[in-house]
C-alpha positions, 0 to 999 in steps of 0.5 A: 397661565401661559400664552398659547403659541396662537393657534397651534396648541388649542388646535392640536387639542381639538385635532386630537379630540376629533381625529386622534392626532398623535400630537395632542393625544397626550393633552387628552390622557385626563379624559375617560376613553369612553368620553372622548370616544363618544365625543367623536362618535356625536362629532361623526354623526353630526357632520360625517353622516347624511342630514337634512342640511348640507355640509357647508351649511352645518360648518357655517352654522357651526362657525357661527356658534364658535363666533358667538361664543368666542371659540378661535379654534372652533371658528377656524375649524369649521371654516377649514371644512368648507363652511358657506362663506354666505352664512359666516360673513360678518354681515351675512346677505342671503336671498334665501329665507330659509337659510336666513331663518337658521342663521338667525335661530342660530344666533339666539341659541348660541348666545341667549338660549333661555330666550328661545320661544314658540314664536322662534321655533314657528319662524323656522317652520314658516322658512319651510324647516320641519321638525327634523330640521329644528332638532337638527339645528338645536343638537348643532349648536348644543353638541358645539357649545359643549365641544368649545367648553371641553377645549377651553376646559382641557386648555385650562388644565394645561395652563393655556389660553384659547385664541378668542373668536370675535363676535358677530357685529349684528345684535342677536334677535333676542336683544331686550327680551326676558326668559319666560318664567311662570304663566302658561305654556302653549298646552295650556300647563303652568310654567315654574316661576322660580328653580326648584328641586321638585319634579317638573314636565317638559312640553315640546313646541314641535310635532314628536314621533308617537311611541308607535311610530318609532322606528327601531333605530330611533328606539335604540338612540335613547334605550340607555336613557330613557323608556318610549313614554319620554316625550323629550327623547322621543323628540331627540330620536328625530336625529338618531345617530347623533341621540345615540352617541349623546346618550352614551356620552351623557352615561360615560360623564355622569354614571362612573363610581370612581373619580369626582363624587357623582354629587358633584358632577350633578352639582356642575349640572345644576350650576351650569343650568342655573348660569343658563337659566334651565329650570328644568334641567336645575331641577333634575340635577339639584335633585340628584345632587342633594340626593347624593351629597345629603346636602339639601341646604346648600342645593337649595342655596344655589337654586335661590341664588339670584344672578342679575341679567343683562339686555342679552340675558347674560348673568352679570355676575356669578359670585352669588351661586358659591355664596354660603358653600364650604370651601371645596363646593365653592371652588367646584360651583366657581369653575363650573360656572365660569365654564358655562359663561356664553364666551368662557375664558378663564376657568380657575383650576388652581383652587381645585388643585389646592384642595388636592382634587386631581387632574382627572376628577377636574376633568369630570368636573369640567366635562359634566359643566360642559355636557350641560352646555349641550343639554340646556340648549336642547330642553331651552330651544325646543320646549317648556317645563311645566308643573305636574298636571295633578299640582 
């Protein structure tokens, strides 16, 4: 892999993604135009429209996310946009308990999203943050997680190494926890104890607008994805402009009939959900991958793979995910899994090209995996999966 002339080339990729800079535009030719357009729309909705938090705080929380996830270009970008130095310092000190709670929440969601609990959301509430702000912070960390992986994936396609950001020196508050599999949700439902292709429910930890209370703007934010009886999308409608862009981006990545087969885009979503330990998302997209590909056995093998996890609940070895797959699916699974690491660094592109998979098709794979860095963090930080009520 060629050495990046640090950090200019990676910054050109980011500039082109967010501002349409002519210097970096050629690097984005492998992306579907709709994916690029909706990525920019999501960024604009998050950082260029009024929010419940100030611009310096938003960019500081994004910089903290980039530090945890190792993205030098994004860490530099957000600091250059006026990020609050009090929140981005190596050992930040703030007398504002509300800001401290936000920073701690971003720490755990950036690095170990499966370890977020209802108690963590309750701490945000106790620090004065309402449901809208809770969704906003989850959207911010989740979007930045997607954006980092899009940059990393595009860089890998160009043979570039992305400069790394140093992780914060403080330990995340989640260290030593284990993910909550099984048991009961705060609402008294049964959490699934293992990955499955069966249909699951999802229960929010925060107050969600009723169907009758939705504004036209909120309804429109997810009209292309779900009906108003979806508690998940009603919750996301608390950040309507971000959710609208996200809904359109989701469709742009997963609905096209051309490019990488839809089964393999769904496979990438399931792989990412396994890496991030999101049982709900894995159930949905493993079910779709199996249905599209007619390969139940291979998808079930992926779901059954056992991943050893460290004290931050990070998968130590991702190779079990590709066990038992044929050469093509093994290469696809491995690339999606490597991109889904908390600090992705080496996405294996050569094995995909050797199988005759084109760069636009690889971009479809990387986009699907990157998007689920977003989707998983929303699901994991704002609620619980549960078995159906009639089970």
